[in-house]
C-alpha positions in Angstrom: -122.9 133.4 243.3 -124.7 136.6 242.2 -123.7 140.1 241.4 -123.5 142.5 244.3 -126.5 144.8 244.9 -126.2 148.6 244.9 -126.3 148.6 248.7 -123.1 146.5 248.9 -121.3 149.0 246.7 -119.5 146.3 244.8 -119.4 144.9 241.3 -119.0 141.4 240.0 -115.8 140.0 238.5 -115.2 136.9 236.4 -112.1 135.0 235.6 -111.5 133.8 232.1 -108.6 131.4 232.7 -107.2 129.0 230.1 -106.1 125.5 231.2 -103.6 125.9 234.0 -99.9 125.9 233.1 -97.2 124.5 235.3 -95.5 127.0 237.7 -92.4 127.0 235.6 -94.2 128.2 232.6 -97.0 130.2 234.1 -97.4 133.6 232.6 -96.8 136.6 234.8 -99.8 138.4 236.3 -100.9 141.2 234.0 -101.1 144.7 235.2 -104.5 145.7 236.5 -106.7 147.4 233.8 -108.1 150.3 235.8 -109.2 153.8 234.9 -107.8 156.9 236.5 -111.2 157.4 237.9 -111.6 154.0 239.6 -115.3 154.4 239.7 -115.4 154.1 235.9 -114.9 151.1 233.7 -111.5 151.2 231.9 -112.9 149.7 228.7 -115.7 151.3 226.9 -117.6 148.5 225.2 -120.0 148.7 222.2 -121.9 146.2 220.1 -122.6 147.3 216.6 -123.2 146.4 213.0 -125.5 143.3 213.5 -128.5 142.5 211.4 -132.0 143.1 212.7 -133.0 139.5 212.2 -131.6 136.0 211.6 -133.4 133.1 209.8 -133.4 129.8 211.7 -131.3 127.5 209.6 -129.9 130.5 207.7 -126.4 131.8 207.3 -124.2 133.9 209.5 -124.7 137.5 210.4 -121.7 139.6 211.3 -121.4 142.1 214.1 -118.6 143.6 216.2 -117.6 144.1 219.8 -115.7 147.4 220.0 -113.3 147.7 223.0 -111.8 151.1 223.7 -109.1 151.4 226.4 -109.5 154.7 228.2 -106.4 154.2 230.3 -102.7 155.0 229.7 -101.6 151.4 230.0 -102.2 148.2 228.1 -105.2 146.1 229.1 -104.3 142.4 228.4 -106.1 139.0 228.8 -109.4 140.6 228.0 -112.4 138.3 227.6 -115.9 139.5 226.6 -118.8 137.4 228.0 -121.8 137.4 225.7 -125.2 137.0 227.3 -128.3 136.2 225.2 -131.8 136.6 226.6 -134.9 135.6 224.5 -138.4 136.7 225.1 -139.9 133.2 224.9 -137.2 131.6 227.1 -137.1 128.9 224.4 -133.6 129.4 223.0 -131.4 126.4 223.8 -127.5 126.5 224.2 -127.0 124.4 221.1 -129.0 126.7 218.8 -127.0 130.0 218.6 -123.7 129.3 216.7 -121.4 132.1 217.7 -117.8 132.5 216.5 -115.3 135.3 217.3 -112.1 136.1 215.3 -108.6 136.5 216.5 -107.2 138.1 213.3 -108.3 135.7 210.6 -108.6 132.8 213.0 -112.2 131.9 214.1 -112.9 130.4 217.6 -116.2 128.8 218.5 -118.1 130.0 221.6 -120.0 127.5 223.7 -123.1 128.6 225.5 -124.5 127.5 228.8 -127.9 128.2 230.3 -128.4 129.9 233.7 -131.2 129.0 236.1 -133.1 132.0 234.7 -132.8 130.8 231.1 -130.1 133.3 230.0 -127.5 131.9 227.6 -123.9 132.8 228.5 -120.9 132.4 226.2 -117.3 133.4 227.0 -114.9 134.5 224.2 -112.2 132.0 225.2 -110.6 128.9 223.7 -111.2 125.7 225.7 -108.1 124.1 224.1 -105.9 126.9 225.5 -105.0 128.5 222.2 -106.3 131.9 222.9 -104.7 134.1 225.7 -107.4 136.8 225.5 -107.4 140.2 223.7 -104.9 143.0 224.3 -106.0 146.6 223.9 -103.2 149.2 223.8 -103.3 152.5 225.8 -105.9 154.9 224.4 -106.5 152.4 221.6 -109.6 150.7 220.2 -109.8 147.1 219.3 -112.7 145.8 217.2 -113.5 142.1 217.5 -115.4 140.6 214.7 -118.0 138.0 215.6 -120.6 136.1 213.6 -123.8 134.4 214.6 -126.1 131.9 213.0 -129.1 130.1 214.5 -130.0 126.4 213.9 -133.1 125.4 212.0 -134.9 124.2 215.2 -135.0 127.6 216.8 -138.5 129.1 217.2 -139.4 132.7 216.1 -138.3 134.9 219.0 -136.9 138.2 220.0 -133.4 138.2 221.5 -131.2 140.7 223.4 -127.5 140.3 223.4 -125.2 142.2 225.8 -121.5 141.8 226.8 -119.7 142.0 230.1 -115.9 142.2 229.8 -113.5 140.6 232.2 -109.7 140.8 232.6 -108.3 137.4 233.5 -105.8 137.2 236.4 -104.1 134.2 237.9 -107.0 132.9 239.9 -109.7 135.5 239.5 -110.8 138.3 237.2 -111.9 141.9 237.3 -115.0 143.2 235.6 -113.6 145.9 233.4 -116.4 146.8 231.0 -120.0 146.3 229.9 -121.8 147.0 226.6 -125.0 148.4 225.2 -127.8 146.0 224.1 -128.1 144.5 220.7 -131.6 143.4 219.9 -132.6 141.1 217.0 -135.3 138.8 215.8 -135.1 135.1 215.0 -137.3 134.5 212.0 -138.9 131.1 211.2 -139.2 131.9 207.5 -136.4 132.9 205.0 -135.9 136.6 204.9 -133.6 139.1 203.3 -131.7 139.7 206.5 -130.7 136.1 206.9 -127.0 135.3 206.8 -125.7 138.8 206.2 -124.9 141.9 208.2 -127.2 144.9 208.2 -125.8 148.3 207.3 -127.7 149.7 210.3 -125.7 150.1 213.5 -127.1 149.7 217.1 -129.6 152.4 217.8 -128.3 155.5 219.6 -130.6 154.8 222.5 -128.7 151.6 223.2 -125.3 153.3 223.3 -123.1 152.7 226.4 -123.8 155.0 229.3 -121.1 157.5 230.2 -122.2 157.4 233.8 -119.6 155.7 236.0 -120.6 152.3 237.5 -120.5 153.7 241.1 -123.5 155.9 240.3 -125.5 153.5 238.2 -127.1 150.1 238.8 -124.8 147.1 238.5 -125.0 145.0 235.4 -127.4 142.5 237.1 -130.0 145.2 237.6 -129.4 146.9 234.2 -129.9 143.5 232.4 -132.8 142.6 234.6 -134.9 144.9 232.4 -134.5 142.3 229.6 -134.3 139.3 231.9 -130.5 139.0 232.4 -129.3 138.8 236.0 -126.3 137.9 238.1 -126.5 134.1 237.5 -125.5 134.8 233.9 -122.0 135.7 235.0 -121.9 132.9 237.6 -122.6 130.5 234.8 -119.8 132.0 232.8 -117.5 130.9 235.6 -118.9 127.4 235.6 -118.4 127.3 231.8 -114.7 128.2 232.2 -114.3 125.7 235.0 -115.3 123.0 232.6 -112.9 124.4 230.1 -109.8 123.6 232.1 -109.7 124.6 235.8 -111.0 128.2 235.5 -112.2 130.0 238.6 -114.9 132.6 239.1 -114.5 134.9 242.1 -116.2 138.1 243.2 -114.0 141.0 243.9 -114.8 144.5 245.2 -114.0 147.4 242.8 -112.0 149.7 245.0 
């Protein structure tokens, strides 16, 4: 599966489903998270606060995924999907150690590699203990994440970006996309290892205000740094392994 092209006038959607519950205990389908202008994403998404570099084998660096609900209704069962693209195409799924926080509770993120050497990790809990984030009407939720890199990672430049999906019963809607966060993996100890930088993501990387209908789909936007549609397809496969998750494409109407 791949993201739709501009000519097809559709966007991708991904489902972030937890292990299937029995019909008697299944959660009701959440209301759709849609903007008043249905050509725009309902969640404005921004990555910020991360360090400029990580030392291989060093400590964690902290950064944030900021989700702003631009609609007048709650957006529930929200799952960001983090995509990592490295210049050398040498970063392996076991080398980035990413965790996200639900309050004070950390959850590990498992990465998978696409056929184009992107790494994809879904902010979900394979054991079924995390239902997804909820963002209230006109509210902003800031998700803390932390990243470390194992000692066998080679020096490299990496771009991180996030797509955001709302989980439904058997599919999911693509409801947001972030700016890019670029960092360096250093092979030698450096002052940036294991801690956050005070610098935020450069203004040039801020999320575009242009609605999705008049800009390139995420696949084409990310292609500038090597990310493409298979990244989100792999996110679906990752969730399938986590307990019967399904990835389907839907047309944004």
